C-alpha positions in Angstrom: 13.1 -4.3 43.8 12.8 -2.4 40.6 14.9 0.8 40.3 12.2 2.4 38.2 9.9 5.0 39.6 6.2 4.6 39.2 3.3 6.9 38.6 -0.4 6.0 39.1 -3.2 7.1 36.8 -6.8 6.1 36.2 -6.1 5.7 32.5 -2.8 5.4 30.6 -2.9 5.8 26.8 -0.1 4.6 24.6 0.1 6.7 21.5 -0.9 10.4 20.8 -2.6 9.7 17.5 -6.2 10.6 16.8 -7.6 7.6 18.7 -5.5 8.2 21.9 -6.1 12.0 21.9 -9.8 11.6 21.3 -10.0 9.1 24.2 -8.2 11.4 26.5 -10.4 14.4 25.6 -13.6 12.4 26.0 -12.5 11.1 29.4 -11.9 14.6 30.7 -15.2 15.8 29.2 -17.1 13.1 31.0 -15.4 13.9 34.2 -16.3 17.6 33.8 -19.9 16.8 33.1 -20.1 14.7 36.3 -18.2 17.2 38.4 -15.6 14.5 39.2 -11.9 13.9 38.5 -10.1 11.3 36.4 -6.3 11.2 35.9 -5.2 10.6 32.3 -1.8 10.5 30.7 -0.6 9.8 27.1 2.8 8.4 26.1 4.1 9.3 22.7 7.3 7.8 21.2 7.8 10.6 18.8 9.9 13.6 19.7 6.6 15.6 19.7 3.0 15.0 19.1 2.5 14.6 15.4 6.2 13.7 14.7 5.2 10.1 13.7 1.8 10.9 12.2 1.4 10.4 8.5 -1.8 10.1 6.4 -3.1 11.4 3.1 -5.3 12.9 4.4 -9.0 13.4 3.5 -10.9 13.3 6.8 -14.5 12.7 7.5 -15.3 15.1 10.4 -18.1 12.9 11.8 -16.3 11.9 15.0 -14.7 15.3 15.4 -18.2 16.9 15.2 -19.3 14.6 18.1 -16.2 15.2 20.2 -15.6 19.0 19.7 -18.6 20.4 17.8 -17.2 23.9 17.6 -13.8 22.8 16.0 -14.4 24.8 12.8 -14.4 28.1 14.8 -11.7 27.1 17.3 -8.5 27.4 15.2 -8.4 23.8 14.1 -6.1 23.6 11.0 -8.4 21.0 9.3 -11.0 23.6 8.7 -8.9 25.4 6.2 -9.6 23.3 3.1 -13.0 21.6 2.6 -13.0 19.1 -0.3 -14.5 20.8 -3.4 -13.8 18.4 -6.2 -13.6 14.6 -6.0 -12.2 12.5 -8.9 -11.3 8.8 -9.4 -9.1 7.8 -12.3 -8.4 4.4 -13.8 -4.9 4.8 -15.2 -3.4 3.2 -18.3 0.3 3.7 -19.0 -0.2 7.0 -20.8 -3.9 7.8 -20.3 -6.7 7.9 -17.8 -10.4 7.1 -17.6 -12.5 9.1 -15.1 -14.9 7.0 -13.1 -18.4 8.8 -13.0 -19.8 9.5 -9.6 -23.1 7.7 -10.4 -21.5 4.3 -10.5 -20.2 4.5 -7.0 -22.2 4.8 -3.7 -22.7 8.3 -2.3 -20.5 7.7 0.7 -17.5 7.4 -1.7 -17.9 11.0 -3.0 -16.2 12.8 -0.2 -19.0 15.2 0.4 -18.5 17.2 3.6 -14.9 16.1 4.1 -11.7 18.1 4.5 -8.1 17.6 3.4 -5.1 18.6 5.4 -2.3 17.3 7.6 -3.3 14.7 10.2 -0.1 15.6 12.1 -1.3 19.2 12.4 -4.7 18.0 13.5 -3.1 15.8 16.2 -1.1 18.7 17.5 -4.3 20.8 17.8 -6.1 17.9 19.5 -3.2 17.7 21.9 -3.6 21.3 22.8 -7.3 20.7 23.6 -6.4 17.6 25.7 -3.8 19.5 27.7 -6.2 22.3 28.2 -8.5 19.8 29.9 -5.8 18.5 32.2 -4.4 15.5 30.2 -0.7 14.9 30.8 1.2 14.1 27.5 4.7 12.8 27.5 6.3 13.0 24.1 9.7 11.4 23.5 8.8 8.4 25.8 8.3 5.1 24.1 6.1 2.5 25.9 8.5 -0.5 25.8 7.1 -3.0 28.2 3.6 -4.2 29.4 3.2 -4.6 33.2 0.9 -7.2 34.7 -0.8 -7.6 38.0 -0.5 -10.9 39.9 -3.8 -12.1 38.4 -2.5 -11.6 34.9 -4.5 -8.5 34.1 -2.7 -5.5 32.6 -1.3 -3.1 35.2 0.1 -0.5 32.9 3.3 0.0 30.9 6.9 1.0 31.4 8.9 3.4 29.2 12.1 2.2 27.7 15.5 2.8 29.4 17.4 5.8 28.0 21.1 5.8 27.5 21.7 2.2 26.8 24.6 1.4 24.4 24.4 -1.0 21.5 26.1 -3.7 23.5 23.6 -3.4 26.3 25.9 -1.5 28.7 24.8 1.7 30.4 26.2 5.0 29.1 27.0 8.0 31.2 23.5 9.5 30.7 21.6 6.3 31.5 18.2 6.7 32.9 15.9 3.7 33.8 12.4 3.7 32.4 9.3 4.9 34.2 6.4 2.7 35.2 3.0 4.0 34.6 0.3 2.1 36.6 -3.3 2.4 35.5 -6.8 1.0 36.2 -7.1 0.7 32.5 -4.5 1.0 29.7 -5.4 2.0 26.1 -3.2 0.8 23.3 -3.3 3.2 20.4 0.1 2.6 18.9 -1.1 2.6 15.3 -0.5 -0.2 12.8 1.3 -3.3 14.0 2.2 -1.8 17.4 5.0 -3.4 19.3 3.0 -3.8 22.5 -0.3 -4.5 20.7 1.2 -7.5 19.0 2.2 -8.9 22.4 -1.3 -8.2 23.9 -3.0 -10.0 21.0 -0.8 -13.0 21.6 -1.1 -13.0 25.4 -4.9 -12.9 25.5 -5.6 -14.7 22.2 -7.4 -11.6 20.8 -7.1 -12.8 17.2 -8.7 -16.2 17.6 -11.6 -16.7 15.3 -11.0 -13.6 13.1 -9.3 -13.3 9.8 -5.6 -12.4 9.6 -4.9 -8.7 9.4 -3.6 -7.6 6.0 -1.8 -4.4 5.1 -0.8 -1.8 2.5 2.3 0.3 2.5 1.5 4.0 2.0 4.4 6.2 0.7 3.7 9.9 0.7 5.4 13.1 -0.5 4.5 16.8 0.1 5.1 19.2 -2.8 5.0 22.9 -3.3 3.5 23.3 -6.8 3.0 26.0 -9.4 0.2 28.3 -8.0 -1.4 28.3 -11.5 -1.9 24.5 -11.1 -3.1 24.5 -7.5 -6.9 24.0 -6.9 -7.6 24.0 -3.2 -9.9 21.1 -2.2 -9.3 19.0 -5.3 -9.0 15.3 -4.5 -7.8 12.6 -6.9 -7.6 8.9 -6.4 -6.1 6.5 -9.0 -6.1 2.8 -9.7 -4.5 0.7 -12.4 -1.0 1.7 -13.7 1.7 1.0 -12.8 0.9 -1.9 -10.5 -1.3 -3.6 -13.1 1.9 -4.3 -15.1 3.0 -6.7 -12.4 0.9 -9.8 -11.8 -0.3 -10.3 -8.3 -0.2 -6.7 -7.2 -2.8 -4.1 -6.3 -3.0 -0.6 -4.9 -3.5 3.0 -6.0 -2.4 6.6 -5.7 -3.8 9.8 -4.3 -3.2 13.5 -4.9 -4.8 16.1 -2.6 -4.6 19.9 -3.2 -4.2 21.3 0.4 -3.5 24.6 2.0 -0.5 26.9 1.2 -0.2 25.9 -2.4 0.8 22.4 -1.6 -0.3 19.0 -2.7 0.0 15.8 -0.7 0.5 12.8 -3.0 1.2 9.2 -2.4 0.9 5.6 -3.4 -0.4 2.6 -1.6 0.9 -0.9 -2.5 -1.1 -3.7 -0.9 1.4 -6.0 0.8 0.0 -9.2 -0.6 2.0 -8.7 -3.8 3.7 -11.9 -5.2 6.8 -10.7 -7.1 9.7 -10.4 -4.7 11.4 -8.0 -7.1 8.6 -5.5 -6.7 9.6 -2.3 -4.8 6.7 -0.2 -3.4 9.0 2.8 -3.3 9.9 2.5 -7.0 6.3 1.9 -8.0 5.4 5.2 -6.3 8.2 7.0 -8.1 7.1 5.5 -11.4 3.5 6.5 -10.8 4.6 10.2 -10.7 5.8 9.9 -14.2 2.3 9.3 -15.5 1.4 12.3 -17.8 -1.7 13.2 -15.7 0.3 13.2 -12.4 3.5 14.8 -13.8 1.5 17.6 -15.3 0.3 18.7 -11.9 3.8 18.5 -10.4 5.5 20.3 -13.3 7.7 23.1 -11.9 7.0 22.0 -8.3 9.4 21.0 -5.5 9.3 18.1 -3.2 9.6 19.2 0.4 8.8 16.2 2.6 8.7 12.4 2.5 7.4 9.6 4.7 5.9 6.1 4.8 3.7 3.9 7.0 1.7 0.7 6.8 -2.1 0.8 6.9 -4.5 -1.9 8.1 -6.6 -3.2 5.2 -8.3 -6.2 6.7 -11.6 -4.5 7.6 -14.3 -5.7 9.9 -13.4 -9.4 9.6 -9.8 -8.8 10.8 -10.6 -6.7 13.9 -9.4 -8.6 16.9 -11.3 -8.8 20.2 -11.0 -5.3 21.5 -10.9 -5.9 25.3 -8.8 -7.8 27.8 -8.4 -7.6 31.6 -7.1 -4.1 32.3 -7.1 -2.6 28.8 -8.4 -2.1 25.3 -7.2 -1.7 21.7 -8.1 1.5 19.9 -7.5 3.1 16.5 -5.2 1.4 14.1 -3.9 -1.0 16.8 -7.2 -2.7 16.1 -7.6 -1.9 12.4 -10.7 0.3 11.9 -9.7 1.7 8.4 -12.5 2.0 5.9 -10.3 0.9 2.9 -12.5 1.9 -0.1 -13.1 5.3 1.4 -9.4 5.5 2.3 -10.4 6.9 5.7 -9.6 5.8 9.2 -9.2 9.0 11.2 -12.9 9.3 12.0 -13.2 5.6 13.0 -10.0 5.8 15.0 -11.4 8.8 16.9 -14.7 7.2 17.5 -13.1 4.0 18.9 -11.2 6.1 21.4 -14.3 7.9 22.4 -16.2 4.7 22.9 -13.4 3.2 24.9 -13.3 6.3 27.0 -17.0 6.1 27.8 -16.6 2.5 28.9 -13.6 3.3 31.1 -15.1 6.3 32.7 -18.2 4.4 33.8 -15.9 1.7 35.2 -13.8 4.2 37.1 -16.9 5.9 38.5 -18.0 2.5 39.7 -14.6 2.0 41.4 -13.7 -0.9 39.2 -10.1 -1.6 38.1 -8.2 -4.0 35.7 -11.3 -5.9 34.6 -12.7 -6.2 31.1 -14.4 -3.2 29.5 -17.0 -5.1 27.7 -19.2 -2.0 27.3 -16.6 -0.8 24.7 -17.2 -3.8 22.5 -21.0 -3.4 22.9 -20.7 0.3 22.0 -18.7 -0.5 18.9 -21.1 -3.1 17.7 -24.0 -0.6 18.1 -22.2 2.3 16.5 -22.2 3.9 13.1 -18.6 2.8 12.6 -19.5 -0.9 12.8 -22.3 -0.3 10.3 -19.9 1.6 8.0 -17.2 -1.1 8.1 -19.8 -3.9 7.6 -21.0 -2.3 4.3 -17.4 -2.4 2.8 -16.2 -5.7 4.4 -16.0 -7.6 1.1 -14.3 -4.9 -1.0 -10.6 -5.7 -0.4 -11.0 -9.5 -0.8 -13.0 -9.0 -4.1 -10.4 -6.7 -5.6 -7.6 -8.9 -4.6 -9.3 -12.0 -6.1 -10.6 -10.5 -9.3 -8.4 -7.5 -10.0 -9.0 -3.8 -10.5 -11.7 -3.9 -13.2 -13.8 -7.0 -12.3 -13.1 -6.9 -8.6 -13.9 -3.2 -8.3 -17.1 -3.7 -10.2 -18.2 -6.5 -8.0 -17.2 -4.5 -4.9 -19.3 -1.6 -6.1 -22.4 -3.8 -6.5 -22.0 -5.2 -2.9 -21.5 -1.7 -1.5 -24.6 -0.4 -3.2 -26.7 -3.4 -2.0 -25.3 -3.2 1.5 -25.9 0.5 1.8 -29.5 -0.1 0.7 -29.9 -2.6 3.5 -29.4 -5.8 1.5 -26.8 -7.6 3.5 -24.6 -10.0 1.6 -24.9 -13.6 3.1 -21.1 -14.0 3.1 -17.9 -12.4 4.5 -14.8 -13.1 2.5 -11.5 -13.9 4.2 -7.8 -13.0 3.9 -4.4 -14.7 3.6 -1.4 -13.4 5.5 0.8 -11.0 3.5 4.0 -12.7 4.4 2.9 -15.9 2.7 2.2 -14.4 -0.7 5.7 -14.2 -2.3 6.6 -16.5 -5.2 10.1 -17.8 -5.5 12.4 -15.6 -7.6 12.8 -18.3 -10.3 9.1 -18.1 -11.0 9.0 -14.4 -11.8 10.7 -11.8 -13.9 12.9 -9.1 -12.2 11.4 -5.6 -12.6 13.6 -3.0 -14.4 12.9 0.3 -12.7 14.2 3.5 -14.3 16.9 5.6 -12.5 15.6 8.6 -10.6 16.0 12.0 -12.4 16.2 14.1 -9.2 13.4 16.3 -10.4 10.3 14.2 -10.5 11.6 10.9 -9.2 14.1 10.3 -6.4 16.2 7.7 -4.6 15.4 6.3 -1.1 18.2 7.9 0.8 17.5 11.4 -0.3 13.9 10.7 0.5 14.7 9.6 4.0 16.6 12.8 4.5 13.4 14.8 4.0 11.6 12.7 6.7 14.0 14.2 9.3 14.6 10.7 10.6 17.2 10.4 13.4 18.1 7.7 15.8 20.9 7.7 18.4 23.3 5.3 16.7 24.8 3.8 19.8 21.7 2.1 21.0 20.4 -1.5 20.7 19.1 -2.2 17.1 15.3 -2.0 17.2 15.0 -4.2 14.1 15.6 -7.6 15.7 16.1 -11.0 14.0 14.8 -14.1 15.6 17.4 -16.1 13.5 20.3 -14.1 12.1 21.0 -16.8 9.5 17.7 -16.7 7.7 18.2 -13.6 5.5 21.3 -15.1 3.8 20.6 -18.8 4.0 16.8 -18.8 3.2 15.5 -15.4 1.9 18.4 -14.7 -0.4 18.4 -18.0 -2.4 14.6 -18.2 -2.6 13.5 -14.5 -2.9 16.7 -12.6 -3.5 16.1 -11.1 0.0 13.0 -9.0 -0.6 13.8 -6.7 2.4 16.2 -4.9 0.1 13.1 -3.8 -2.0 10.1 -3.7 0.3 11.6 -1.3 2.8 11.0 2.3 1.7 13.9 3.7 3.7 16.9 1.6 2.5 17.3 0.0 5.9 18.2 -3.5 4.6 20.9 -4.5 2.1 23.0 -7.5 1.1 26.7 -6.7 0.9 29.6 -9.0 -0.3 27.5 -11.1 -2.6 29.7 -10.6 -5.6 32.7 -11.7 -3.6 30.9 -14.9 -2.5 30.5 -13.8 1.1 27.0 -12.2 1.4 26.0 -10.5 4.6 22.7 -9.0 5.7 23.2 -5.4 6.9 20.6 -3.5 8.9 20.9 0.3 8.7 18.5 0.9 11.6 19.2 4.6 11.7 17.2 5.0 8.5 14.0 3.4 9.8 10.9 5.6 9.4 8.9 3.2 11.6 6.6 2.1 8.8 6.5 -1.6 10.0 6.6 -3.1 6.5 9.5 -5.4 7.4 7.6 -6.8 10.4 4.6 -7.5 8.1 6.1 -8.7 4.8 9.2 -10.8 5.9 8.4 -14.3 4.6 9.3 -16.2 7.7 8.3 -13.4 10.2 12.0 -13.3 11.2 12.1 -9.6 11.6 10.6 -8.2 14.8 10.1 -4.4 15.0 10.5 -3.1 18.6 10.5 0.4 19.9 13.9 2.3 19.8 14.9 4.8 22.3 12.1 7.4 22.8 12.2 10.4 20.5 13.9 8.5 17.7 12.5 8.0 14.2 11.0 10.5 11.7 9.9 14.0 12.6 7.2 14.9 10.1 6.4 18.6 10.2 3.1 18.7 8.2 2.3 15.1 7.1 
């Protein structure tokens, strides 16, 4: 018999992100409307709600308007800064070309959007959820999926606490807690540990394109008040990634509240040169005269990184399975050309909530919530993602200039009701690297400590912390592959694609190379799980509460 205690709920939600919180709020709203009760809990692996949330963010309030129509007058921090100026720059090494609004569809212009901290928005949503009776457990990582005898999902179990690195129990050991549910929502974000298992268990990705990703690296700066323009939003394409064949991505810079700018850089993880470092590309991007001018005299105060799902509509897996659903970035609802996924994540949670509430009202349990899929296919979010479904493949195939031009044409036509008779596919990101002997190493400049920085000082600003004496959560299927395969073929790219300095090769000069994993540095971005050439690295949840603690990201 299990030594773990169990708690029953109608709905258990994994992840207190915008999707999970919106689902919880909607469930309680529906219960209140019907004069009934529904028990809902949320598990959050971060030390608090928002601790692991990172986004640009420019947010379309469409879903928020549907969920909580009076949010602007209810103390929501997102209401502070509406977007007032939207710009898109094509960068050369020293110059920039502004893209006129008239050559892009209207939905790309950020009219009616807001810029601010997604973490702060999630903290506010958590307050609304708790006010409705939702139970939220931060610091508890969902580590295991529980199944009923018929194979349907029964719920999840939290990870054991107080386990030493060698697997023995420390003096403060506590077994995990089982949470049993009629329905379990998986809203873990990109490349979720349990979501990966669910997709394999139920074959949810059969018949869809592989998911592809970008790595977003973000910094928060206090800047000179004379240079701050609240509501100004800038996106960039081109330099520096256009100097390296086989790479794409772009930057963002958002003027937010309190004299701060959120800036960052996204590198699509289909890049081909194993010497490319997304972190170094981001640092190099800041040296562009147009970006450096805005940051002059400023101070960097925070840092973080996370992967984003770029696959679009054709990469969304089957959303339902017996006993549960995928919501938010666990499914991949990001609208890539708009660089927005919060509104679609929230809407997915709301649609799943409506399907689950109807099922609970009908006294159903652990079956498949097909009404969620039907709701998605009939929703505005499906239409929105359909319009832009070919953008990423076109830019990847034809590059920034020609690819973006073709993508613009398709978006215009699709938005006018002319549906393209094709949907382009994707190739897995881990299969894109060329051998090191086929490329040139990239010579990145040393950081100056004023505008550009190293990885370890950056991780310090993310407030990342893990209990060191715990099992390493970055696991290797075969410990020999990094040195025997990845090193001779690719010069072990994990040394460069990780934005937190987790991986390094030591002893190579002495002829005895060893692969070292500094797991305590991990900011939970999932890049290693995605980009590793042989998929040898498997990211699993560490002890609850570990990882970054983003204050305002």
